[in-house]
N, C-alpha and C positions, 0 to 999 in steps of 0.2 A: 359223534359229527355232525351234521344238520345240512342241509343243501343248501343253507343262505349264509354258509364258512365257508363257502367256494366265490363266494358275491366279495364286489368293492361294497363300501358302503352304504354308497346309498340304491345300490341295487338288493342290497340285502332288508333296507328298507321296505321299498317295495311291495317286494315278496313277502313280508313279513305283515303287509297293509294286506293284502290278497287272500292269505291264509287268515287274518285278522276277517276279512268281509265274509270268507266261505264259512266260518266258524258259529257267526254272529246270524246266518241266511241270507248274507246278501246283503244288509244293509246295516250302517253304523254310522253317528254323531260323530261331525270333528273334533267335538271334547272328548269324547271316548276313544277314537284314535289317535289321540295327542295322547291325551294318561296311557292307554297298554305300551304306546311307542317312545313312550318318554321326549317326545320333540315340539322342536314349540308351531307353529301358527302357520309359519312363514314356510318350515324346511316342510309341513305335512302336504300344502299347496304347491309346491316345485314337487316335490315326487310323484303327485297325483297329476300333474299334468304328463310326467313322463310318461306315467302309466296307462294314461290316456291313449298317448300319442304311439305309444307300442303297440295297445290292444286293436287299432286300427286293422291294423293286417290280418286280424284275424275275422273284422265286419261284424254281422250278426251275430254271429256266433259265442263272444265275447268282447264284450265292451263296459265302460265303469261313469256312471256318471255322478255330476258333483255340485250340486245349487253352492255353495256355499256353505250351508249348517248339514243335509247330513251327505254320506258317499251310499253309492249303490253299488252292485257287480250283479252286472248279466249273465247270462251264459245259457244258451240252447241244449235240451236236452240227449245231445250226439254229441255234446260240446267237451272231450275230459279237460281239467284244470290241470295238470298235471303236462300236458304240450307246453305251457307259458312255463312251468317250472324247468322243465327240461332247456328249454330258449334260452329264459335266463342264464342258468349255469355253462350250458354247454360255450355260450358264448365271454365266458369270463375266464382270466388267463393263468386261473391256477387249473382249472379244466382243461385247457391245453394243454399249461404245463404235464400234466400229468398225461394226459392224452399221452404229448408226442414223447413221458421219459418209457412208454411201454411199447410204442414202435420203434424207439430207436436203441439198439441196443448200448447204444454207451454215445454222447452227445458228448461234444465239445460247446465251451461258451462260443467263440466266433459262430458256428451252425445253427446255435440254438436262436442264437438274439437276432441273427438273419433270418433263419426261418418264420417265426412267429414278428417280426416285425418289432423288436423294442431292443432297449438302449440295458448294458449292462449291469450299470446299476440296478434296475427294475428286476432283472430276470434275478441277480442275487437276493433281492427283497421279497420277491415274491415266493423262490426254497427257502428260502425263511419259515413264512409266513404257509408256506404248504407244509411244511416239516414237522408246525406246532397241531397244526391237522392231523397230520401220520404221525401223532406218541401217543394214541391210545390205539393204534394198528403195531405200536411198537417197528416203523421203521420211517427210513428219512433218505432225500436221494443227495446221492453225495460223494466228490469225483465222478462223476461222470453217469453215474445211474444211482438205480435205488435199490436199498439195501436195507437188507433185513433176511428173515427167515423165508423161504421159498414159499409154506403155506399161504404165510401171510402175505406176500404178495400176492399170491395169486387170485390168494379170498382175499384183498382187497379191489381187484381189478372186474373179477366177476361182481361184487355187489356195486364197483361206479358204474358196471354199462350191464352189467339188467336195472336197477335204478336210474338208468337214465337214458334206456332206448325202449324207442314203443315196439310195445307187444308184436304187430300187426311188421315189423323190421325186422325184427326174428323170424318171424314165418315164412318175412320173403326171401329173406340171404342170409339165416345160420344155418339150413339142414343144407349142408351141403353134401353129396353122394359120398364123400369121404367119412364124413360124422356119423351119415345115417347107417354107411356097413358097421361103422365099428361100433354104433347102438345097438345094430343088429346084431354082433357079436356078441354081447356083454347080456344082450338079454338071452341069449342060445345057450353062452357057456356057466352064469351065473343062475344060469333057470328062471327072472322073474319074465315080469310084463312091465312095460315105461309106456306111460301116455303123453299126449302130446306136449301138455305143458312141462310135463320132465322132462323129455326128449328136449327139448328145447330151454332148458339150463342146463342136462348137462351138454349139450352140445357149445355152448357158449364154454363153458370149464374146457372142451375140452384143444375150443380152438385159443383161448389164452392158454393152456397146457402146451401147444404143440408151439405157441409161438418162445415160450421159456424152455422146453426140453432141451435145445444145442446148446444151451446158454452154461459156458463153466463158471466155476466160481458159487456154484449157488450152496449156502449154508439151508442145513436138516437137521441140527445141534437139538432143539426144540421138540419136531415130531419125530426123531428118534428114543428121545426119551421120553414122552409120553404114546410109543407105538409097544415098547416092551413086552408089555400083557397081554398082547392081542395076535403076537407071533404065530399062536397055534389056536387063531379066531378061524373058521370051518371060510366064513365068506372072505376072510381077508387073502388066504391063501390060494382062491379061486381067482382070487383081483390078482393079487400077483404073480399067478400063472400067464390071467390074460392079456394085464399089463409089456410085460418083457415079451411077449409073441409079439402082439401090437407093433411092437418098437424093433424089434428086430428087423420084423420084411422091408421098414423102410434105413435100412441101414444107420438105426440112432442108436447110439449105445445111452446108454441112463440106470442107473442101479437099482435096489431094492428101494430105495426111500421115493422113488416115483412111485409104486405102487402104493404107497403106504399114503401117498398125495392123493389117492384116486380114494381108494377104499375111504379114506374119512369124507371126503365131499358125500360117495354113493350114503353114505350112511349118516349125514346131516344136514344135506336139503332138497329132502322132496323128493326126493331118488325113489327107494323105493317105495313103491305102494301098502298100504295097511295088511293088505293078505299076505304079499313077499315076506315083508319082514316078521307078524307071527310065525310062518317059518323057521325063516333065519333063528330066530331067539327059541326057538325049544332047541336049539341044536348048536348056538355063541356058548363063548366062555362067559362066568356069571361071575369070573373073579377080574375083568376088566375095573379098573372105574365107572366107565358111564352105565358098565349093567346094573352096577352096586347098586350106582343113584337110582336107576332106574327104579329098583326094588324097595330103595330106602321112603323115594317119595310117593311110587304107588301104594305100600302100606299106606305112607303118612294118610294117602288119601282117603284111600278104603275106611283108617279107622274114623277119621272124620264123619264119614256116614255111617256107621256101624248104631240102630241095627239094621239100622237098610242096604242089602246087600247089588250091587248090579249085577246087569244080565251079564251073560259072557263077554257079548259081545261087546258092550260097553266098556266094561275092563278090558278089551285087547280095544280097543280104538284109544282109552286113552294112555296103554305105553305105549302105541307107536307114537303115538302123540310128544310125549315126556323123555320116547328114543332120540326124538329129534331138534331136541330143546338142548336136552345133556348134551348130545355129541354137541352141538355147536359154542358150547358156555365151554365147555373143559378141551376141545382142538384148538378157538380160533377168540382172538382176540381184535375188538375194535365193530365199530355196526355204522353203517349211512343210512340217517333219517328223512325222510323224502315226507310222510307224514307228519301230522300236529300227536306224538306221543303222549305226551303231557295229558292235551285235551283228551285224547282213548281212552288212559288211566285212570283221569277223572270223572270219565263218562262208565268205562268198566266196572270201577271202584261202586256208581253209585244204584247199576240193576247187580252188581253183586252183596253187596252189604258188608259191611265191616268185619263179618265173621272171615267170610272167602277172602277179602284182600286179606285181611293178617294172617289166613292160611297161606296164601300167594307169597309172602315176606318169608313167612314161616319154610316155603318150598326154597327160593332160592337161596337162604340162610346157609340152610342143607347143602346144597351142592359146595356151594362156594367153599364151605368149610372141609366138605372131604377130598376138592379136587383141590384143596388146598390154597385158594386164592383171596385176595383180601375185598374186601366189600367198597367198591366207588361207591361212591356219589351220582358223580360226572359220567361214570361210563356206559355210552352209548347199548352196549351188548348186556350188559346187565339189567340194565335199565328195559329194555325189550324180551331180557328172559323172564324180567317180572310179569309182563304184560301176556306175555304167552303163556304163563303158568294160569295167569288169570281169568285167558279165555279156554284152557282145558275144564279148571274146576265151572267157568261158566257151562262149559257145557256138558259136564258130571248134575249140576244143579236143574238144566234145563229135562236131564235125562233120564233120574232119578228121584224129583220132589214129586209128592202125594200129590194128587188132583182131590184138588176141594171144589167142592159145590157152595155155593151161597147164596141163602136168598134175602134177600130184599123186603120186608114187613112192614109198612109205614101207615098209623092210621091217624092217618088225615085227610081232609076234602079231597075229591078229585084231581082237581087244576093243581093242589101241592103235591100230594103225593107221587103223582107223573111225573112235573120237570126234578121232583129230590130223586125219585130213581134216574130217570137217563142222567141227574150228573156225580150220581153216586157210580152207575154204570159206568160213564165216558171215565172219568180216575181211574175205573179197575181195569178197564178191560185188558192193558199188556202188558198185565200179569200172568209171567208162562204159571199152564196150569190151571187155572184157576176160571173157574164155569161162573159167571154173573146175573139171576135170572130173578124177576118175581116170585115171592112167595106161594109154595100150593101145596096147600096142609095133607095131600097125600103124599111129600116128597120126604128123601130123610134130605137133610143139610151138615155140613158138618161147620158152620157160620150162619148165624140171622143179625142181620142190620136193619135194628125199626126205633120208635121214635118213644114208646112205652110197652112194657111188658105185658102181656093179658095175663089176664088174674093165675089161668090154667097152666103160665107156660107153655114150651113147646116141646116135640115127643123125641124121647131116646136120650141121648150124649150130648144133641146141639147144643154148641158153645153163640152165645150170642154176644151182641155189643149196642149198647143203646147210645143213636148222636147226641152231641149235648146240644148242638145247632144248626143251621139248616148247610151244608155242602162245607163247612170249616175245615181250614188249612190241619187245625188238631185234628179232628175226626178221622180225617181223611190219612192221616199219620198215623196214630194209632190202629185205622181199621187193618192197616198197612202190614203195620207191626202182629198184630196177631195174628194176619197170614202165614208171617213167615213163622210163628213159633208154631200155627198147627202144623205145618207143611214138612217141621221135623219131626 
């Protein structure tokens, strides 16, 4: 699910225009925008005019210009574009409907049409559209309430509110005294330390949970089935004791399923620190589905990098990240995409290279197979999971790769040698784990870039690359390929 899916057609196009401009460094031609969106010139002009009017409220912080040939977006350095996306979504009827359903345990057609100031036909049409969006979360609005697995309902609203609420608002409003007392209790009973970011995430989850805890007819079939192998897990037993004690203090009767929901959240949503997870990992059951997949994927990654071996600290870090990703994939369905993940994945694949991109896909395929889940191309959670596996591999590659020293030795007149050396350095300077400098005869190099091989060659086992043309795209491509080979 993308945030544009909450919007009407014209608002969706307006957000897509803003996103396209952000990804294109703030400027695009009319023709590029029309081609990207597949719309007429008249429609584009209409959408641009409405964006200009809307952004007027942000003044110099965010505005758009349009001269009939090109469109430019301007943002001040401290203005988050997220504010614009949030305003579009929270004004939409689909969002207001979902928020209303959360705030009210049940609703009648008369009441909700009056409160949202819409007709019955508009209500039924919007419910149908919202239900289409909720399919990937396996939820639906029916008979005056949101229906589905309780874990999915809480997870969906957590994702919704976390995605669309400014962090400052969470800091100011969410950490109530009651939530703080419970979070402090969680730290004490579980013997963990929760940082501010994770406290706010946990506080949002607790706020949603308290709203839902007293409802009747909640569904737990899915979570009960998935938690069968976790009944003797050390952390789960602690969470179970804590949750039952907490709700008993407020005379709220809950079953063991409530403990399951909180255990899943704590172990999958970046609440446990790396240090606390490492301690837990020493004692947790190694036969649970997530623990097995954690091991399978970790060994797959380590095998890829052999004979190079990561440090113990790096291996622990990888295990921690994989555990979070795998738990979300196992327990949850669906996700909400705020930023352009396709663009991120494309950029990440370019950074990772084809081998690591394929390895990311292999990790996802392995996890889905063990969890007995089908691979679905348009599944947002699976796309996010693929992206996050890539993130982990990127971290591994940055930290485990061999450091290379490259010398540039050009036998040219000084002016040509200087400019060409600078151009080569400029093209290679952002490569991770690579130092590029002008060649010095008293140093050892992994690779020397030259325009002609000297008669005596270079000392030791130094590799060489002879350029074919001044700073050609071909040479840059081949040099980068040689560097990748040397780092393996």
